[in-house]
C-alpha positions in Angstrom: 104.4 110.7 87.5 100.6 110.9 88.2 100.7 114.6 87.1 102.4 113.7 83.8 100.1 110.7 83.2 97.1 112.9 83.8 98.1 115.3 81.1 97.5 112.4 78.5 93.8 112.6 79.1 93.7 116.1 77.6 96.3 115.6 74.8 95.3 112.1 73.6 91.7 112.9 72.7 92.7 115.6 70.2 96.0 114.3 68.9 95.6 110.5 68.3 93.8 109.0 65.3 92.9 105.3 65.2 95.7 103.1 64.1 95.5 100.5 61.3 93.9 97.2 62.0 96.9 95.3 63.2 97.9 93.6 66.4 99.6 96.4 68.5 100.8 97.2 72.0 98.1 99.1 73.7 95.2 97.3 71.9 93.2 97.0 75.1 89.9 95.7 73.6 91.4 93.4 71.0 90.0 95.2 67.9 93.4 95.3 66.3 93.7 99.0 66.6 95.0 101.5 69.2 92.2 104.0 69.7 91.7 107.0 72.0 89.7 104.8 74.4 92.7 102.4 74.6 95.1 105.2 75.4 92.7 106.6 78.1 92.5 103.2 79.6 96.3 102.9 79.8 96.5 106.3 81.4 93.9 105.2 84.0 95.9 102.1 84.7 99.1 104.1 85.1 97.4 106.4 87.6 96.3 103.4 89.6 92.6 104.0 89.0 92.1 100.9 86.9 93.4 97.3 87.2 96.1 96.3 84.6 93.8 93.5 83.6 91.7 96.1 81.7 94.6 96.5 79.3 97.0 93.6 79.3 98.4 94.4 75.8 99.5 97.8 77.2 101.8 96.1 79.8 104.5 95.2 77.3 107.1 94.4 80.0 104.7 92.3 82.0 105.4 94.3 85.2 101.7 94.4 86.2 101.7 98.2 85.7 101.7 100.6 82.8 104.5 103.2 82.7 105.0 106.4 80.7 107.4 104.6 78.3 104.7 102.1 77.5 102.1 104.8 76.9 104.6 106.7 74.6 105.0 103.5 72.5 101.2 103.2 72.3 100.9 106.9 71.3 103.5 106.4 68.6 101.6 103.3 67.3 98.4 105.3 67.3 100.0 108.1 65.4 102.1 106.1 62.9 100.2 102.8 62.7 101.4 99.3 63.8 104.4 98.0 61.9 104.1 94.4 62.9 102.6 92.0 65.5 105.2 93.0 68.2 104.3 95.2 71.1 106.6 98.0 70.1 107.3 99.3 66.6 110.6 98.2 65.0 112.8 100.0 62.6 114.5 98.4 59.7 118.1 99.3 59.7 119.8 100.0 56.3 122.1 97.2 55.1 125.5 97.5 56.6 128.2 97.6 53.9 130.8 94.9 54.2 134.2 96.5 54.9 137.0 95.5 52.5 139.7 93.9 54.5 143.0 95.7 54.4 146.3 94.3 55.2 147.8 95.4 58.5 151.4 95.1 59.7 152.0 92.0 61.6 152.0 92.3 65.4 149.2 95.0 65.4 145.9 93.8 66.7 142.8 94.6 64.8 140.4 96.7 67.0 137.0 95.2 67.5 134.3 97.7 66.8 132.0 98.3 69.7 128.2 98.7 69.1 125.5 99.8 71.4 123.0 97.0 72.1 119.7 97.5 70.2 117.6 97.4 73.3 119.9 99.1 75.7 118.0 101.8 77.7 119.1 105.3 78.1 117.7 108.7 78.9 115.9 110.4 76.0 115.2 114.1 76.2 114.4 116.9 73.8 111.5 114.8 72.5 109.9 116.6 69.5 107.6 114.1 67.8 105.2 113.8 70.7 102.3 116.1 71.7 102.8 115.5 75.4 105.0 117.9 77.3 107.4 115.7 79.2 111.1 116.2 80.1 112.4 112.7 79.3 111.8 109.0 78.9 113.8 105.9 79.5 114.0 104.4 75.9 116.3 102.4 73.6 118.4 104.6 71.3 116.5 103.6 68.2 113.1 104.6 69.5 114.4 107.8 71.0 116.0 109.1 67.8 113.7 107.6 65.1 110.3 107.7 66.6 110.5 110.8 68.9 113.3 112.8 67.5 115.0 113.0 70.8 118.6 113.1 72.1 119.7 109.7 73.6 122.1 109.8 76.6 123.0 106.2 77.5 125.0 107.1 80.7 122.1 109.0 82.3 118.8 108.0 83.9 115.5 109.7 83.3 113.8 111.4 86.3 110.4 112.5 84.9 110.3 115.6 87.2 113.9 116.7 86.6 115.2 115.3 83.3 118.3 113.3 82.5 120.5 112.8 85.6 123.6 110.9 86.5 123.1 107.7 88.5 123.5 108.2 92.2 125.6 105.5 93.7 124.0 103.5 96.5 125.5 104.3 99.9 126.1 101.5 102.3 124.5 102.5 105.6 127.0 102.9 108.4 126.2 100.6 111.3 125.3 102.4 114.5 127.5 101.4 117.4 125.8 100.0 120.4 125.8 102.3 123.5 128.4 101.3 126.1 126.8 100.5 129.5 128.2 102.9 132.1 128.7 101.2 135.5 126.9 102.9 138.4 127.9 103.3 142.0 125.2 100.8 143.1 126.6 97.2 143.1 125.1 95.3 140.2 123.8 92.4 142.3 121.6 94.5 144.6 118.0 93.9 143.5 115.3 96.5 143.8 111.8 97.3 142.4 111.9 98.7 138.8 108.6 100.7 138.4 107.4 101.0 134.7 104.1 102.5 135.7 101.7 99.6 134.9 104.1 96.8 135.8 107.3 96.2 137.8 110.4 94.0 137.8 112.7 92.9 140.6 116.1 93.7 138.9 119.3 95.6 139.5 119.4 99.4 139.1 121.5 99.1 135.9 118.9 96.7 134.3 116.0 98.9 135.4 117.4 102.2 133.9 119.0 100.9 130.7 116.8 97.9 129.8 113.3 98.8 131.1 113.8 102.6 131.3 112.0 102.5 134.6 112.3 104.1 138.1 114.5 102.0 140.4 113.4 101.8 144.1 116.0 100.1 146.2 113.9 100.0 149.4 110.8 98.5 147.7 109.9 95.0 146.4 107.9 94.1 143.2 104.8 92.2 144.4 101.3 91.6 143.1 98.7 94.1 144.4 95.3 93.2 143.1 95.9 91.8 139.6 99.0 93.7 138.6 102.5 93.7 140.1 103.5 96.9 141.7 106.3 98.3 143.9 105.6 98.4 147.6 107.8 99.1 150.6 109.6 96.2 152.2 107.7 95.3 155.4 110.1 95.3 158.4 109.0 92.9 161.1 108.5 94.6 164.4 111.4 94.4 166.8 110.9 91.9 169.6 112.2 92.9 173.0 114.5 90.4 174.7 113.1 89.6 178.1 115.3 90.7 180.9 116.2 88.0 183.4 114.3 88.3 186.6 116.6 89.5 189.3 116.7 87.0 192.2 118.1 88.5 195.4 121.3 86.8 196.4 122.0 85.5 199.9 124.6 84.0 202.1 124.7 80.2 202.4 126.2 79.0 205.7 127.7 75.5 205.5 129.8 73.4 207.8 133.0 74.6 206.1 132.1 78.3 206.0 129.9 80.5 203.8 129.2 81.1 200.2 127.4 83.9 198.3 124.8 82.3 196.2 121.9 83.5 193.9 119.1 81.2 195.3 118.1 79.1 198.2 117.9 76.1 195.9 121.6 76.3 195.3 122.3 76.6 199.0 120.0 73.6 199.8 122.0 71.5 197.2 125.1 72.3 199.4 123.3 71.2 202.6 123.7 74.8 203.9 121.6 77.3 205.8 120.2 80.0 203.5 120.4 83.6 204.7 118.7 85.9 202.1 120.0 89.4 201.9 123.1 88.6 203.9 126.7 88.9 202.7 129.3 86.3 203.2 132.3 87.9 204.8 135.7 86.4 205.1 134.4 83.1 203.7 133.2 82.1 207.1 130.5 84.4 208.5 127.3 85.8 207.0 126.9 89.4 207.9 123.9 90.5 209.8 123.8 87.3 212.0 122.4 83.9 211.3 118.9 82.9 210.9 
């Protein structure tokens, strides 16, 4: 579009005389005429080089922008003069003859004539009454055929770089299905350290790989090192050795009723016996090795 608008800067200066002093679309400076300076200003607005406030009358559709169609209307007004106070030139249609009603057989409905709305837009190509080489413009039928000598195609849309084309139906985007989470061999409730590089999380392997896209370390724990959390090995407390019971030599305890093999002299004293360390009670009556 900017290439086509830029071509106006060359064509307008040599092809457009000053219009008659009337209120017209494209009268940027309010002098009741569409001059070359007004058309250059409209082209500058259309290229985005100037604000639309520099030529409010050129923005006939109040879109806060100036299109090729609006510049074409201003060029036509500059060439042919302004026909009235409206923004775009109008064309007086010849009087429509009143048809003479004719009798029709009963039961046959009278067809209702269909007419194209006056301001219905369509694609206008083969433009001849314009010094600007463009492929097409989106215009009403009246302006297309009367002002620019073009061919009006109501069912097509104008693409300025390609010409009149059929409307492309809007495609409804197909929703993308969510990926199915594949269960892993690791039980989902086993927590480990999920390393993301600069930060870590204490989560399951499935959450780490599918949610955080991190590296899961089952034997490490997420803890704060310095100021940032990081994975570090789980500290295993040192194994404590179980103290072995001190071996107390057993002995034979000689009592009035016989002998007993005991572990300590204290046990023998409690039985009011005679303690014989290192001896063995034989037959329940005699400590081997003699009595002490």
